C-alpha positions in Angstrom: 72.7 -21.3 -3.3 69.5 -20.9 -5.1 66.5 -22.8 -4.0 65.0 -24.8 -7.0 61.6 -24.9 -5.4 61.4 -21.1 -5.3 61.6 -20.9 -9.0 58.9 -23.6 -9.5 56.3 -21.9 -7.3 55.5 -18.8 -9.5 55.3 -21.0 -12.5 53.0 -23.4 -10.8 50.8 -20.6 -9.5 50.4 -19.2 -13.0 49.5 -22.6 -14.4 46.9 -23.1 -11.6 44.9 -20.0 -12.6 42.5 -20.8 -15.5 42.8 -18.5 -18.4 40.0 -16.0 -18.8 38.4 -16.0 -22.2 38.2 -12.6 -23.9 34.8 -11.1 -22.9 32.4 -10.8 -25.9 30.4 -7.5 -26.0 26.8 -7.9 -24.8 24.2 -8.0 -27.5 20.9 -6.2 -27.2 17.9 -8.3 -27.1 15.5 -7.9 -30.1 12.8 -10.1 -28.7 9.3 -8.8 -28.7 6.5 -10.0 -26.5 2.8 -9.8 -27.5 0.1 -10.0 -24.9 -1.8 -13.3 -24.8 -5.1 -11.5 -24.1 -5.9 -8.0 -25.3 -8.0 -6.1 -22.8 -10.1 -3.1 -23.6 -9.9 0.0 -21.4 -12.9 0.1 -19.1 -14.2 3.3 -17.4 -14.3 2.8 -13.6 -16.9 4.7 -11.6 -16.2 5.4 -7.9 -19.7 6.6 -7.0 -18.4 10.1 -6.2 -18.9 11.6 -9.6 -22.1 13.5 -8.6 -20.7 14.8 -5.3 -18.6 17.7 -4.3 -15.9 17.6 -1.5 -16.6 19.9 1.4 -13.5 19.1 3.4 -10.6 16.6 3.3 -8.3 15.4 6.0 -5.5 12.8 6.0 -6.6 10.6 8.9 -6.2 7.3 10.7 -9.4 5.3 11.4 -9.7 3.1 14.5 -12.5 0.7 15.5 -13.4 -0.1 19.1 -14.3 -3.7 19.7 -13.4 -7.2 20.7 -10.7 -9.1 18.8 -11.3 -12.7 17.7 -9.3 -14.0 20.6 -11.3 -11.9 23.1 -14.7 -12.8 21.7 -17.3 -13.0 24.5 -14.9 -11.8 27.3 -16.0 -8.2 27.1 -12.5 -7.0 26.7 -12.5 -4.3 24.0 -9.6 -2.4 22.5 -8.9 0.1 19.8 -7.7 -1.4 16.5 -6.4 0.5 13.5 -8.6 0.1 10.5 -6.6 2.1 8.0 -4.9 5.4 6.9 -6.2 7.6 4.2 -8.2 10.7 3.1 -11.3 11.3 5.3 -13.8 13.4 3.3 -17.2 14.9 3.7 -19.1 14.8 0.4 -22.3 16.6 -0.6 -24.5 15.2 -3.4 -25.2 18.0 -6.0 -28.8 16.9 -6.6 -30.3 16.0 -3.1 -27.8 17.9 -1.0 -27.3 14.8 1.3 -24.0 14.6 3.2 -21.8 11.6 3.8 -18.5 10.8 5.4 -16.2 8.7 3.1 -12.8 7.3 3.9 -10.7 5.1 1.6 -7.5 3.2 2.4 -4.5 5.1 1.1 -2.9 2.5 -1.3 -5.7 0.1 -2.2 -8.5 2.8 -2.3 -10.8 0.3 -0.6 -13.7 2.0 1.3 -13.1 1.7 5.1 -15.8 4.1 6.2 -19.0 5.3 4.5 -21.6 6.9 6.7 -24.6 9.2 6.0 -24.5 12.4 7.9 -27.6 13.9 9.4 -27.7 17.6 10.4 -29.7 16.7 13.5 -26.7 14.6 14.9 -24.3 16.5 17.2 -20.9 15.3 18.0 -20.0 15.4 21.6 -16.8 14.2 23.3 -17.1 10.7 24.7 -17.1 10.8 28.6 -15.1 7.5 28.8 -12.3 8.5 26.3 -10.6 11.7 25.2 -9.8 10.1 21.8 -13.3 9.4 20.6 -16.5 11.4 19.8 
């Protein structure tokens, strides 16, 4: 004996699936977009144009101080200020030296200090990580 339900099931399954329409080939967009505001190119000066680089090191800058939560408690910790190129620059005209460090990605100045030849760096007695 043949089961009449067995013959109906494949036909019912085929009818339940929706027919897929033939896929149309994708068309390339020919749309053009014009800027709303036209900007002129502006020359940006960094302030380092008249200086020569004496040495450059990739460095991490830390600051030693109180956090906002520890304000007034006297508890000080080392906090990271940024990572970037630490450079010593000499001005071509006056021969003055300065230490300059910019953040790696944003190029924001995170350290800018004048260097005096009379200053001598000595290791900090309280820490082996600072001068």
